[in-house]
C-alpha positions as CSV (number, residue, x, y, z in Angstrom):
1,M,-19.4,36.2,-18.1
2,D,-16.1,36.1,-16.2
3,L,-13.1,34.4,-17.9
4,H,-10.4,32.5,-16.1
5,K,-6.8,31.9,-17.3
6,V,-6.2,28.1,-17.4
7,H,-3.0,26.4,-18.1
8,I,-3.4,22.7,-19.4
9,V,-0.3,21.0,-18.0
10,N,-0.6,17.9,-20.3
11,C,0.1,19.9,-23.5
12,N,1.6,23.0,-22.0
13,Q,-1.2,25.1,-23.3
14,D,-2.7,28.4,-22.0
15,I,-6.3,29.2,-22.6
16,E,-9.3,31.1,-21.1
17,V,-12.5,29.5,-20.1
18,E,-15.8,30.8,-18.8
19,D,-16.6,30.8,-15.1
20,G,-18.5,27.6,-14.3
21,T,-17.0,25.4,-17.1
22,T,-16.8,21.9,-15.8
23,L,-13.7,19.7,-16.1
24,L,-15.8,17.3,-18.1
25,E,-16.6,20.0,-20.7
26,L,-13.0,21.0,-20.9
27,S,-11.7,17.5,-21.1
28,K,-13.5,16.8,-24.4
29,D,-11.1,19.2,-26.0
30,Y,-8.1,17.2,-24.9
31,S,-9.3,13.7,-25.3
32,D,-7.2,13.1,-28.4
33,I,-3.9,13.4,-26.5
34,F,-4.8,10.3,-24.5
35,E,-5.1,6.8,-25.4
36,S,-8.0,6.2,-22.9
37,P,-10.7,8.4,-21.7
38,I,-9.9,11.1,-19.2
39,L,-11.1,10.0,-15.8
40,V,-10.0,12.6,-13.3
41,A,-8.0,15.9,-13.1
42,S,-6.1,17.9,-10.6
43,V,-6.8,21.7,-10.3
44,N,-4.0,23.7,-8.7
45,H,-2.7,20.4,-7.3
46,N,-5.9,19.3,-5.8
47,L,-7.5,16.2,-7.2
48,C,-11.1,16.8,-8.5
49,D,-13.7,14.7,-10.2
50,L,-14.7,15.9,-13.6
51,N,-18.0,17.5,-12.4
52,Y,-15.8,20.2,-10.7
53,K,-16.6,23.7,-11.9
54,I,-13.7,26.1,-12.7
55,C,-14.1,29.2,-10.7
56,S,-10.6,30.9,-10.7
57,N,-7.3,30.9,-12.6
58,S,-6.1,27.3,-12.6
59,Y,-3.3,24.8,-13.5
60,I,-5.1,21.7,-14.7
61,D,-3.6,18.3,-15.3
62,F,-5.8,15.5,-16.7
63,Y,-5.4,11.8,-16.0
64,D,-6.5,8.6,-17.7
65,I,-6.3,5.0,-16.5
66,D,-2.6,4.9,-17.3
67,S,-1.8,7.1,-14.3
68,N,-2.0,6.2,-10.7
69,Y,-4.8,8.7,-9.9
70,G,-6.7,7.7,-13.0
71,F,-6.5,4.0,-12.2
72,R,-7.6,4.6,-8.5
73,T,-10.5,6.5,-9.9
74,Y,-11.3,3.6,-12.3
75,Q,-11.1,1.1,-9.4
76,S,-13.4,3.1,-7.1
77,S,-15.9,3.9,-9.8
78,C,-16.1,0.2,-10.7
79,M,-16.5,-0.6,-7.1
80,F,-19.4,1.9,-6.8
81,I,-21.2,0.3,-9.7
82,L,-20.7,-3.1,-8.1
83,V,-22.2,-2.2,-4.8
84,A,-25.0,-0.1,-6.4
85,A,-26.0,-3.3,-8.4
86,I,-25.9,-5.4,-5.3
87,H,-28.0,-2.9,-3.5
88,K,-30.5,-2.8,-6.5
89,L,-30.8,-6.5,-6.5
90,Y,-30.9,-7.4,-2.8
91,G,-31.4,-4.1,-0.9
92,D,-30.0,-4.2,2.7
93,K,-30.0,-7.9,2.9
94,V,-26.6,-8.3,1.3
95,S,-23.4,-6.3,1.8
96,C,-20.1,-6.4,-0.1
97,W,-16.6,-6.1,1.4
98,V,-13.3,-5.3,-0.2
99,E,-10.8,-7.5,1.5
100,H,-7.6,-6.8,-0.3
101,S,-5.9,-6.4,-3.6
102,I,-4.6,-9.4,-5.8
103,N,-2.5,-8.4,-8.8
104,Y,-4.3,-5.0,-9.0
105,N,-7.8,-6.6,-8.7
106,F,-10.0,-6.5,-5.6
107,Y,-10.8,-9.7,-3.7
108,C,-14.3,-9.1,-2.3
109,T,-16.7,-11.1,-0.1
110,L,-20.4,-11.0,0.3
111,N,-22.4,-11.0,3.6
112,G,-25.9,-12.5,3.3
113,L,-25.4,-14.1,0.0
114,E,-23.5,-17.3,-1.1
115,V,-20.9,-16.6,-3.7
116,T,-21.8,-18.8,-6.7
117,E,-21.3,-18.4,-10.4
118,E,-25.1,-17.9,-10.8
119,N,-25.1,-15.1,-8.3
120,L,-22.1,-13.5,-9.8
121,Y,-23.6,-13.6,-13.3
122,K,-26.7,-12.0,-11.9
123,I,-24.7,-9.2,-10.3
124,K,-22.6,-8.7,-13.4
125,K,-25.6,-8.5,-15.6
126,C,-27.0,-5.8,-13.5
127,M,-23.7,-3.9,-13.6
128,L,-23.6,-4.1,-17.4
129,D,-27.1,-2.7,-17.5
130,I,-26.2,0.2,-15.3
131,I,-23.2,0.9,-17.5
132,K,-25.2,0.7,-20.7
133,K,-27.8,3.2,-19.5
134,D,-25.0,5.7,-18.7
135,Y,-26.4,6.9,-15.5
136,E,-25.0,10.2,-14.3
137,I,-22.9,9.9,-11.0
138,E,-23.4,13.0,-8.9
139,S,-21.1,14.5,-6.3
140,C,-23.1,15.6,-3.3
141,S,-22.2,17.3,-0.1
142,F,-24.3,16.8,3.1
143,P,-24.1,18.0,6.7
144,I,-22.9,15.2,8.9
145,E,-26.3,15.0,10.7
146,D,-28.0,14.0,7.4
147,C,-25.5,11.3,6.7
148,F,-26.6,9.1,9.6
149,E,-29.8,8.3,7.9
150,I,-28.2,8.1,4.4
151,F,-25.6,5.5,5.5
152,K,-28.3,3.5,7.4
153,E,-30.6,3.4,4.4
154,N,-27.7,2.2,2.1
155,N,-26.5,-0.4,4.5
156,L,-23.1,1.1,5.2
157,I,-22.6,0.0,8.6
158,N,-18.9,0.8,9.1
159,R,-19.3,4.1,7.4
160,L,-22.2,4.8,9.8
161,Q,-20.0,3.9,12.8
162,S,-17.2,6.1,11.5
163,L,-19.4,9.2,11.9
164,K,-18.8,9.0,15.6
165,F,-15.1,9.9,15.0
166,V,-15.7,12.7,12.5
167,E,-15.9,16.3,13.5
168,S,-19.0,18.2,12.6
169,G,-19.1,19.6,9.2
170,I,-19.7,18.5,5.5
171,I,-19.2,15.0,4.1
172,N,-18.9,14.4,0.3
173,L,-20.8,11.5,-1.1
174,Y,-21.6,10.1,-4.6
175,K,-25.0,9.3,-5.8
176,L,-26.1,6.9,-8.5
177,K,-29.8,7.2,-9.0
178,D,-31.1,6.6,-5.5
179,F,-28.0,5.0,-4.1
180,Y,-25.3,6.9,-2.1
181,D,-21.8,5.9,-1.0
182,F,-18.6,7.3,0.2
183,F,-15.2,6.9,-1.5
184,N,-11.8,8.2,-0.6
185,D,-10.9,8.4,-4.2
186,K,-12.7,10.2,-7.0
187,I,-15.4,8.8,-9.1
188,V,-16.1,9.1,-12.9
189,P,-19.0,11.4,-13.9
190,S,-21.2,8.7,-15.4
191,T,-21.4,4.9,-15.6
192,S,-20.4,4.4,-19.2
193,Y,-16.8,5.4,-18.4
194,I,-16.3,1.9,-17.1
195,K,-15.4,0.0,-20.3
196,K,-13.8,-3.2,-18.9
197,F,-14.4,-5.3,-15.8
198,D,-15.2,-8.8,-14.8
199,L,-16.4,-10.8,-11.8
200,K,-14.8,-14.3,-11.1
201,K,-15.3,-16.7,-8.2
202,F,-12.1,-16.9,-6.2
203,E,-11.3,-18.8,-3.0
204,N,-14.2,-18.0,-0.5
205,G,-15.3,-14.8,-2.4
206,F,-14.7,-13.3,-5.8
207,L,-12.4,-11.1,-7.8
208,L,-13.5,-7.7,-9.2
209,I,-11.2,-7.6,-12.1
210,F,-10.3,-4.3,-13.6
211,A,-9.0,-3.0,-16.9
212,N,-5.2,-3.2,-17.3
213,K,-3.4,-0.1,-16.4
214,E,-1.0,-0.2,-19.4
215,D,-3.6,-1.4,-21.8
216,S,-7.2,-0.6,-20.9
217,N,-8.5,-2.8,-23.7
218,K,-7.4,-5.8,-21.7
219,L,-8.3,-7.1,-18.3
220,N,-5.8,-7.7,-15.5
221,E,-4.6,-11.2,-15.3
222,I,-6.0,-13.5,-12.6
223,K,-3.1,-14.9,-10.6
224,K,-3.2,-17.3,-7.7
225,Y,-0.8,-16.8,-4.9
226,P,-1.4,-19.7,-2.4
227,K,1.2,-18.8,0.1
228,L,0.2,-15.1,0.0
229,T,-3.4,-16.1,0.4
230,T,-2.4,-18.0,3.6
231,V,-0.9,-14.9,5.0
232,F,-4.0,-12.9,4.3
233,N,-6.1,-15.5,6.0
234,E,-3.8,-15.5,9.0
235,Y,-4.1,-11.7,9.2
236,E,-7.8,-12.0,9.1
237,E,-7.6,-14.4,12.1
238,W,-5.4,-11.8,13.9
239,S,-8.0,-9.1,13.2
240,R,-10.6,-11.4,14.8
241,I,-8.5,-11.8,17.9
242,L,-7.9,-8.1,18.1
243,K,-11.7,-7.5,17.5
244,V,-10.7,-5.0,14.7
245,S,-12.8,-5.5,11.5
246,A,-12.3,-2.0,10.1
247,L,-11.0,1.4,11.2
248,P,-14.1,2.4,13.2
249,S,-13.5,-0.7,15.3
250,L,-9.9,0.3,15.9
251,N,-10.8,3.9,16.8
252,K,-13.6,2.7,19.1
253,L,-11.0,0.6,21.1
254,I,-8.6,3.5,21.2
255,C,-11.2,5.9,22.6
256,S,-12.2,3.2,25.1
257,G,-8.8,3.3,26.6
258,K,-7.6,0.0,25.2
259,T,-4.6,1.2,23.2
260,K,-2.1,-0.8,25.2
261,D,-4.2,-3.9,24.8
262,I,-4.2,-3.4,21.0
263,I,-0.5,-2.8,20.8
264,F,0.7,-5.6,23.1
265,T,-1.6,-8.2,21.5
266,A,-0.6,-7.2,18.0
267,E,3.1,-7.4,19.0
268,A,2.5,-10.8,20.7
269,L,1.1,-12.2,17.5
270,H,4.2,-11.0,15.6
271,E,6.5,-12.7,18.2
272,K,4.6,-15.9,18.1
273,K,4.9,-16.1,14.2
274,I,8.6,-15.3,14.3
275,A,9.1,-18.1,16.8
276,E,7.3,-20.6,14.5
277,I,9.6,-19.6,11.7
278,A,12.7,-20.0,13.8
279,D,11.6,-23.5,14.9
280,K,11.2,-24.4,11.2
281,I,14.7,-23.2,10.4
282,N,16.1,-25.1,13.3
283,K,14.3,-28.4,12.4
284,Q,15.5,-28.2,8.8
285,N,19.1,-27.3,9.9
286,K,19.4,-24.6,7.3
287,K,22.7,-22.6,7.3
288,I,21.6,-19.6,5.2
289,V,18.4,-17.6,5.8
290,L,17.5,-15.1,3.1
291,I,15.0,-12.4,4.0
292,A,13.5,-10.4,1.2
293,G,10.6,-8.1,0.8
294,P,9.6,-4.7,-0.6
295,S,10.8,-1.4,0.7
296,S,9.8,-0.5,4.3
297,S,8.7,-4.0,5.2
298,G,10.7,-4.0,8.4
299,K,13.3,-6.5,7.1
300,T,16.1,-5.3,9.4
301,T,14.1,-5.6,12.7
302,F,12.6,-8.8,11.6
303,A,16.0,-10.3,11.0
304,K,17.2,-9.3,14.4
305,R,14.1,-10.7,16.2
306,L,14.5,-13.8,14.2
307,A,18.1,-14.1,15.3
308,I,16.9,-13.9,18.9
309,Q,14.4,-16.6,18.4
310,L,17.1,-18.8,16.7
311,I,19.2,-18.4,19.7
312,A,16.4,-19.8,21.8
313,T,16.5,-22.9,19.7
314,G,20.3,-23.3,20.3
315,K,21.6,-21.7,17.1
316,M,24.2,-18.9,16.8
317,P,22.8,-16.5,14.2
318,Q,24.9,-13.8,12.4
319,V,23.1,-11.1,10.5
320,I,24.2,-9.4,7.3
321,S,22.2,-6.5,5.8
322,L,22.2,-6.0,2.1
323,D,21.8,-2.3,2.8
324,D,25.4,-2.3,4.0
325,Y,26.4,-3.4,0.5
326,Y,25.1,-0.5,-1.3
327,K,27.5,1.2,-3.6
328,N,28.4,4.9,-2.8
329,R,25.5,7.0,-3.9
330,D,27.4,8.6,-6.8
331,D,28.0,5.1,-8.1
332,V,24.4,3.8,-8.0
333,P,22.9,3.5,-11.4
334,E,20.3,5.9,-12.7
335,D,16.9,5.0,-14.1
336,I,15.5,6.3,-17.3
337,N,14.5,9.5,-15.7
338,G,18.0,10.2,-14.4
339,R,17.3,9.4,-10.7
340,K,19.2,7.1,-8.5
341,N,17.7,3.7,-8.6
342,F,18.4,2.1,-5.2
343,E,16.0,-0.7,-5.9
344,N,18.0,-2.3,-8.7
345,L,20.1,-5.2,-8.0
346,S,23.1,-3.5,-9.6
347,S,23.0,-0.8,-6.9
348,L,24.5,-3.4,-4.7
349,D,28.3,-4.4,-4.6
350,I,27.3,-8.0,-5.5
351,E,31.0,-9.0,-6.1
352,Q,32.0,-8.0,-2.6
353,F,28.9,-9.5,-1.1
354,N,29.4,-13.0,-2.6
355,K,33.1,-13.0,-1.7
356,D,32.3,-12.1,1.9
357,M,29.4,-14.7,2.2
358,L,31.4,-17.5,0.8
359,N,34.3,-16.8,3.3
360,L,31.9,-16.8,6.1
361,L,30.4,-20.2,5.1
362,K,34.1,-21.4,5.3
363,Y,34.2,-20.1,8.9
364,R,36.7,-17.3,8.0
365,P,36.6,-14.0,9.7
366,V,35.2,-11.2,7.5
367,N,35.1,-7.4,7.9
368,T,31.7,-6.6,6.5
369,P,31.1,-3.1,5.3
370,L,28.8,-0.5,7.0
371,Y,26.8,2.0,4.9
372,D,25.8,5.6,6.0
373,M,22.4,6.2,4.7
374,V,22.6,10.0,5.4
375,T,25.8,10.7,3.6
376,G,25.3,7.8,0.9
377,L,28.8,6.6,1.6
378,R,30.4,3.5,2.9
379,K,31.8,4.1,6.3
380,V,35.5,3.8,7.1
381,E,34.8,1.3,10.0
382,S,33.5,-2.1,9.4
383,K,32.0,-5.0,11.3
384,K,34.0,-8.2,12.0
385,I,32.0,-11.5,12.1
386,Q,32.8,-15.1,11.9
387,L,30.5,-18.1,11.8
388,E,30.8,-21.2,13.9
389,D,29.5,-24.8,13.5
390,N,26.1,-24.1,14.9
391,S,25.8,-20.6,13.3
392,V,23.1,-19.5,10.9
393,L,23.9,-16.7,8.4
394,I,20.9,-14.4,8.0
395,V,21.0,-12.1,4.9
396,E,18.3,-9.4,4.8
397,G,17.5,-7.0,1.9
398,I,15.0,-6.5,-0.9
399,H,16.8,-8.9,-3.2
400,G,17.3,-11.7,-0.7
401,I,15.1,-14.3,-2.5
402,N,16.6,-13.4,-6.0
403,E,18.7,-16.4,-7.0
404,Q,21.2,-14.0,-8.8
405,L,22.3,-13.0,-5.3
406,T,23.4,-16.4,-4.2
407,V,23.8,-18.3,-7.4
408,D,26.7,-20.3,-6.0
409,I,25.0,-21.5,-2.9
410,P,23.2,-24.9,-3.1
411,K,19.4,-24.6,-2.7
412,E,19.2,-27.2,0.0
413,N,21.3,-24.8,2.3
414,K,18.9,-21.9,1.9
415,F,15.7,-20.9,3.7
416,K,13.9,-18.1,2.1
417,I,11.5,-15.7,3.9
418,Y,9.3,-13.2,2.3
419,I,8.2,-10.2,4.4
420,S,5.8,-7.4,3.6
421,A,3.3,-5.0,5.4
422,L,0.1,-6.7,4.0
423,T,-2.4,-4.6,5.8
424,Q,-6.0,-5.7,5.7
425,L,-7.3,-2.9,7.8
426,N,-10.0,-1.1,5.7
427,I,-11.4,2.4,6.1
428,D,-14.8,0.9,5.7
429,E,-16.6,-1.7,3.7
430,H,-15.7,-0.2,0.3
431,N,-12.5,1.8,1.1
432,R,-9.4,-0.2,1.5
433,I,-5.9,0.9,2.6
434,A,-3.4,-0.1,0.0
435,T,-0.3,-1.9,1.3
436,T,1.8,0.4,-0.8
437,D,0.4,3.5,1.1
438,N,1.1,1.8,4.4
439,R,4.7,1.2,3.3
440,L,5.1,4.7,1.8
441,I,4.0,6.3,5.1
442,R,6.5,4.2,6.9
443,R,9.2,5.2,4.5
444,L,8.3,8.9,4.7
445,V,8.8,9.0,8.4
446,R,12.0,7.0,8.3
447,D,13.6,8.8,5.4
448,H,12.9,12.2,6.9
449,Y,14.0,11.6,10.5
450,F,16.8,9.0,10.0
451,R,18.0,9.0,6.5
452,G,18.5,12.6,5.5
453,F,15.7,12.8,2.8
454,D,12.9,15.4,2.7
455,L,9.4,14.2,1.9
456,R,9.5,15.5,-1.6
457,T,12.5,13.4,-2.5
458,T,10.9,10.2,-1.1
459,I,7.5,10.8,-2.9
460,N,9.2,11.4,-6.2
461,M,11.3,8.3,-5.8
462,W,8.4,6.1,-4.8
463,P,7.1,5.2,-8.3
464,D,10.5,4.0,-9.2
465,V,10.6,2.0,-5.9
466,L,7.4,0.3,-6.8
467,A,8.6,-0.4,-10.4
468,G,11.7,-2.0,-9.0
469,E,9.6,-4.2,-6.6
470,R,7.5,-5.4,-9.5
471,E,10.7,-6.4,-11.3
472,N,12.9,-7.6,-8.6
473,I,10.8,-8.8,-5.7
474,F,7.2,-9.8,-6.5
475,P,8.1,-12.4,-9.1
476,Y,10.0,-14.4,-6.4
477,Q,7.6,-14.1,-3.4
478,E,5.9,-17.5,-4.0
479,Q,9.3,-19.2,-3.9
480,A,9.6,-18.4,-0.2
481,D,9.7,-21.1,2.4
482,A,7.8,-18.9,4.8
483,M,6.0,-15.6,4.7
484,F,5.8,-12.9,7.4
485,N,3.2,-10.2,7.5
486,S,4.9,-7.2,9.3
487,A,1.7,-4.9,9.3
488,L,0.5,-3.8,12.7
489,V,-3.1,-3.0,13.0
490,Y,-2.4,0.1,15.1
491,E,0.6,1.5,13.3
492,L,-1.0,4.2,11.1
493,S,-2.4,5.8,14.3
494,V,1.1,6.1,15.6
495,L,2.6,7.2,12.2
496,K,0.0,9.8,11.9
497,L,1.5,12.0,14.6
498,M,4.9,12.0,12.9
499,V,4.0,12.3,9.2
500,E,1.1,14.7,9.3
501,P,3.1,17.8,10.1
502,L,5.6,17.0,7.4
503,L,2.8,16.5,4.8
504,F,1.1,19.7,5.8
505,N,4.4,21.5,5.3
506,I,4.5,20.8,1.6
507,D,3.8,23.9,-0.4
508,R,0.7,24.0,-2.7
509,S,2.9,25.0,-5.6
510,D,5.1,21.8,-5.2
511,S,4.5,18.8,-7.6
512,T,4.3,16.5,-4.6
513,Y,1.4,18.5,-3.0
514,L,-1.3,16.4,-4.7
515,E,0.1,13.1,-3.3
516,A,0.6,14.8,0.2
517,R,-3.0,15.8,0.3
518,R,-4.1,12.2,-0.7
519,L,-2.2,10.7,2.2
520,L,-3.5,13.3,4.7
521,N,-7.0,12.5,3.4
522,L,-6.3,8.8,4.2
523,L,-4.9,9.5,7.6
524,N,-7.8,12.0,8.5
525,S,-10.1,9.1,9.7
526,F,-7.6,7.7,12.2
527,I,-7.5,8.5,15.9
528,A,-3.9,9.3,16.6
529,I,-2.1,7.6,19.5
530,P,1.4,8.4,20.9
531,E,4.5,6.1,20.3
532,T,5.3,5.8,24.0
533,D,3.6,2.3,24.4
534,V,5.2,0.8,21.4
535,P,7.8,-1.8,22.5
536,S,11.4,-1.1,21.8
537,N,11.7,-4.3,19.7
538,S,8.7,-3.6,17.6
539,I,9.1,-3.6,13.8
540,L,7.4,-0.2,13.9
541,R,10.5,1.2,15.8
542,E,12.5,0.7,12.6
543,F,10.6,3.7,11.3
544,I,9.8,5.8,14.2
545,G,13.0,5.4,16.1
546,H,14.2,4.4,19.6
547,S,14.6,0.8,18.6
548,C,16.5,-1.4,21.0
549,F,18.4,-3.0,18.1
550,Y,20.1,0.2,16.8
């Protein structure tokens, strides 16, 4: 029997294993170094489910639910058991859709069955039975020709439609008894790995509630976000207008020569919403507009487009970007890992910002700073602005809604806007596109082409960015007076052409290779479109360049 040299990254141990040993077999020797069960692993920086057989010398890194890869695996596995239970109970009469994420839980809807407490109890009971019996979950590979019938039999309509846009070859599916499904993320080897979950009626659908990432013995909290829910409902209406229910619908329209129609309609819906917000600000006669949102939401372009709409109402807006108040890069505080933390409020020159803003409100001229993102230094030149009687001061930046930023300004003078790229475009019924992935891809393109960062730097920074958002932005989002969804249904098709070559260029030996491959896998299903028809005032131009605003 051949032996392979294996390095276990988690404990920095070198061992030898027999050819054909599965990751599942090997993981049992290292379960004691994790607080939760091992769910998935990377082999030579390629993510693999635990059924993978070792066939060469390997670097292996195991992940439990505490990691991003482990948590994604847990979510997809739980989703697989959910749809398998629905299929067992109702066959092809009922289908389940993942709509979006709420506090790390999935908001789902049912087609063909009313969402009632009684029906959810029935589905949950079936799921618990599947978990108790510890059924094996097999990883299977099929020629694309065989998948047409498999998807039809398992009522996977959008997955069936997606085959039209896939090159001939092999498709990997997961099998639970006689039920098949496709998932972008990996799945656990058997059903008993799912220890915690729940189903709760919520709005017009229900929540699939997962185990908590930090403490797998607890469930995630159920939180209601009424204003955010309104935005999701609005985006759903936009999708109906655009006739895009999922990625196959978008690909079909692109292949039918309707790319311009998609782009121009999506942009028109954005413009209509911005005009509505401007009218609201004008009617309430607000003097300060604070725009906040997570990284790569398009705050800068939104602020400039809002300014134009305010001019149309008779106002004279002036825009200040919090990015221009960054401290010099060397003075930005570091996080616990020694990396520069640009998401922390203390990375801004708060004292100078407050001084300038108060002077502007007193109609005094102010030379506001300008920041060079490439060099990480404040520029020598500045921007002189002065407010007038009918002026509106627009302040945009990730901390805009945080009261610590404008503690001396009376609340009645403020109008707060929360902006984020809340995409609801799904790959198919059971595979969603995370809003964080949408924003990460935006940021990868912008940081590489316009801010002097390579992809590895941005990918390594991203966990800290997300941690900063959870601390500094999301707690305040429901305090907003208005919300704006900056996601564009077509944008990943455009970004694909710009980011794919950069992701492919990351070497297999690099620690960011695993994340690069995950993003490439996500983008693989998109039909790419050129950026030529994207309007120069589009929020997307903030990331791909050639914006009319800068």
